C-alpha positions in Angstrom: -4.6 37.1 -4.7 -2.9 36.3 -8.7 -4.8 36.6 -11.6 -4.2 33.6 -14.4 -5.3 32.3 -17.6 -5.1 32.2 -21.6 -6.0 33.8 -24.2 -6.0 32.9 -27.9 -4.8 34.5 -31.2 -5.9 34.2 -34.7 -3.7 34.9 -37.6 -4.4 34.9 -41.2 -0.9 33.7 -43.0 -1.6 33.2 -46.7 -5.2 32.9 -49.1 -4.4 29.9 -51.4 -6.6 28.6 -54.0 -6.7 24.5 -53.3 -9.3 21.9 -54.2 -11.1 21.4 -51.1 -11.2 17.9 -50.1 -14.5 18.2 -48.6 -17.0 19.8 -51.2 -14.5 19.2 -54.1 -14.6 23.0 -55.6 -11.7 24.7 -56.5 -12.0 27.4 -53.8 -10.3 30.0 -51.6 -8.9 29.0 -48.7 -7.5 30.9 -45.8 -4.1 29.1 -43.8 -4.6 30.5 -40.6 -2.4 29.9 -37.1 -4.3 29.5 -33.8 -2.1 30.3 -30.9 -2.9 30.2 -26.8 -0.3 32.2 -24.6 -0.6 31.7 -20.9 -1.4 35.5 -19.5 -1.4 36.9 -15.5 -2.5 39.6 -14.1 -4.0 40.1 -18.1 -0.7 40.1 -19.8 0.4 37.3 -22.5 3.4 35.8 -21.0 4.5 32.1 -23.5 2.8 30.7 -25.9 1.4 26.9 -24.5 0.1 25.6 -27.6 0.1 26.8 -31.5 -2.2 24.8 -34.2 -2.5 25.0 -38.3 -5.4 24.6 -40.1 -7.0 25.7 -43.5 -10.9 27.1 -44.6 -12.5 26.7 -47.7 -14.3 29.4 -48.3 -16.7 27.6 -50.3 -18.3 25.1 -47.9 -16.5 26.0 -44.7 -15.2 23.1 -44.3 -11.7 23.4 -41.9 -8.8 20.7 -42.7 -6.5 20.2 -39.7 -1.9 20.6 -40.8 1.2 20.8 -39.2 4.1 23.6 -38.7 5.5 21.7 -41.6 2.7 21.8 -44.6 1.7 25.3 -42.9 5.3 25.9 -43.8 5.2 24.2 -47.4 2.5 26.4 -47.5 3.1 30.3 -47.1 6.1 29.8 -49.2 3.7 27.9 -52.2 1.4 31.4 -51.8 4.3 33.7 -51.5 6.3 32.0 -54.7 8.9 30.4 -53.7 10.8 27.2 -55.2 8.0 25.4 -53.7 6.6 25.7 -57.0 2.6 23.8 -57.7 3.9 20.3 -55.8 1.1 20.6 -52.5 -2.9 21.2 -54.0 -3.9 22.8 -57.2 -4.7 25.9 -58.4 -6.9 26.8 -60.6 -5.9 26.3 -65.0 -5.7 29.7 -66.6 -8.1 29.7 -69.4 -6.5 28.7 -73.4 -5.5 31.7 -74.9 -5.2 31.5 -78.5 
């Protein structure tokens, strides 16, 4: 008897402040990676599917991303050279 199947894993890659495309509010968005792996006798062997998405913490809307967009957002969260090209960070109050 052979026991096989799949198991899903969810990884949180970053938390970013972006303007939500659904509700329009500047809010925190979690960047997540979902990996589905093939299992044999309950041992995960290799990934068969990888998907990326952001989820708004204000309204709960989820937006699917491709790997390149997710990599760009991870660089932005780390303060890399990508800068502020993607999404809109919250503005700092003016101090005189």
